[in-house]
C-alpha positions as CSV (number, residue, x, y, z in Angstrom):
1,M,5.6,49.0,-7.6
2,Q,3.1,49.1,-4.8
3,A,0.5,47.3,-6.9
4,D,2.9,44.4,-7.5
5,A,3.6,44.2,-3.8
6,R,-0.1,44.1,-2.9
7,R,-0.6,41.4,-5.6
8,R,2.2,39.3,-4.2
9,Q,0.8,39.8,-0.6
10,R,-2.7,38.6,-1.7
11,S,-1.2,35.6,-3.4
12,N,0.9,34.8,-0.4
13,D,-2.2,34.9,1.9
14,N,-3.9,32.2,-0.1
15,Y,-0.8,30.2,-0.8
16,F,-1.3,27.5,2.0
17,E,-4.9,26.9,1.1
18,D,-4.0,25.8,-2.4
19,V,-0.8,23.9,-1.6
20,P,-1.3,20.1,-1.5
21,R,-0.4,18.6,1.9
22,S,1.7,15.5,1.0
23,K,4.5,14.8,-1.5
24,L,2.1,12.5,-3.5
25,E,-0.5,15.3,-3.6
26,R,2.2,17.8,-4.9
27,Q,3.1,15.4,-7.6
28,M,-0.6,14.9,-8.6
29,A,-1.1,18.7,-8.7
30,Q,2.0,19.1,-11.0
31,A,0.7,16.4,-13.3
32,G,-2.8,18.1,-13.4
33,E,-4.4,15.1,-11.6
34,W,-5.3,17.0,-8.5
35,C,-8.6,16.5,-7.0
36,E,-10.0,16.6,-3.4
37,P,-7.9,14.3,-1.1
38,I,-9.6,11.2,0.2
39,T,-9.6,10.6,3.9
40,L,-7.8,7.5,5.0
41,R,-8.5,5.6,8.3
42,P,-5.7,5.5,10.7
43,P,-3.7,2.2,10.1
44,N,-4.7,0.8,13.5
45,E,-8.3,0.9,12.4
46,A,-7.9,-0.7,9.1
47,T,-7.1,-4.3,10.2
48,S,-7.0,-6.1,13.5
49,S,-5.1,-9.1,12.3
50,T,-1.9,-7.5,11.1
51,P,0.0,-5.0,13.3
52,V,0.9,-1.7,11.6
53,Q,4.6,-2.4,12.1
54,Y,4.3,-5.3,9.7
55,W,2.9,-3.3,6.8
56,Q,5.3,-3.0,3.9
57,H,3.9,0.0,2.1
58,H,2.2,3.3,3.1
59,P,-1.6,3.4,2.5
60,E,-1.1,6.3,0.0
61,K,1.1,4.2,-2.1
62,L,-1.3,1.3,-2.2
63,I,-4.2,3.6,-3.2
64,F,-2.6,6.0,-5.6
65,Q,0.3,4.0,-7.0
66,S,1.3,0.3,-7.4
67,C,3.7,-2.2,-5.9
68,D,5.4,-4.8,-7.9
69,Y,6.2,-8.3,-6.4
70,E,7.8,-11.3,-7.9
71,A,6.6,-14.8,-7.0
72,Y,7.8,-18.3,-7.8
73,Y,5.4,-21.1,-8.1
74,L,6.2,-24.1,-5.8
75,G,3.2,-26.2,-6.4
76,S,-0.3,-26.5,-5.1
77,M,-2.2,-28.2,-2.3
78,L,-5.8,-27.9,-1.4
79,V,-6.4,-26.4,2.0
80,K,-9.8,-27.4,3.3
81,E,-9.6,-25.5,6.6
82,L,-7.9,-22.2,7.0
83,R,-6.0,-21.7,10.2
84,G,-3.6,-18.9,9.5
85,T,0.1,-19.9,9.1
86,E,-0.6,-23.3,10.6
87,S,-2.6,-24.5,7.5
88,T,0.2,-23.2,5.2
89,Q,2.8,-25.1,7.2
90,D,0.6,-28.3,7.0
91,A,0.3,-27.8,3.2
92,C,4.0,-27.4,2.8
93,A,4.6,-30.6,4.9
94,K,2.2,-32.5,2.7
95,M,4.0,-31.3,-0.5
96,R,7.4,-32.4,0.9
97,M,5.9,-35.9,1.7
98,H,4.6,-36.1,-1.9
99,I,8.0,-35.0,-3.3
100,T,9.7,-37.7,-1.1
101,S,7.5,-40.4,-2.3
102,F,8.1,-39.5,-5.9
103,R,11.9,-39.7,-5.4
104,L,11.5,-43.2,-3.9
105,L,9.9,-44.5,-7.0
């Protein structure tokens, strides 16, 4: 009886050292894919152009899992000079003009 209690106490002492920290790490440990965790930069250090509040997914999901997106093709337009969303809006306006000119024919 006492030996069992001591064994349980010893295993409880080391319990938190072996327990993965995040839900993803627990899933990986259960699947036998556990390895040393990688260190992620804080989101505010990763990019200066996109504020963290606009991110769609957690960094862990992007690194360890995948994200599915569905896209529909609208057409193509050569953009010679990238100016953020402004160049995209210009390209869309040019496509609209081309579509309008085809309708007139």
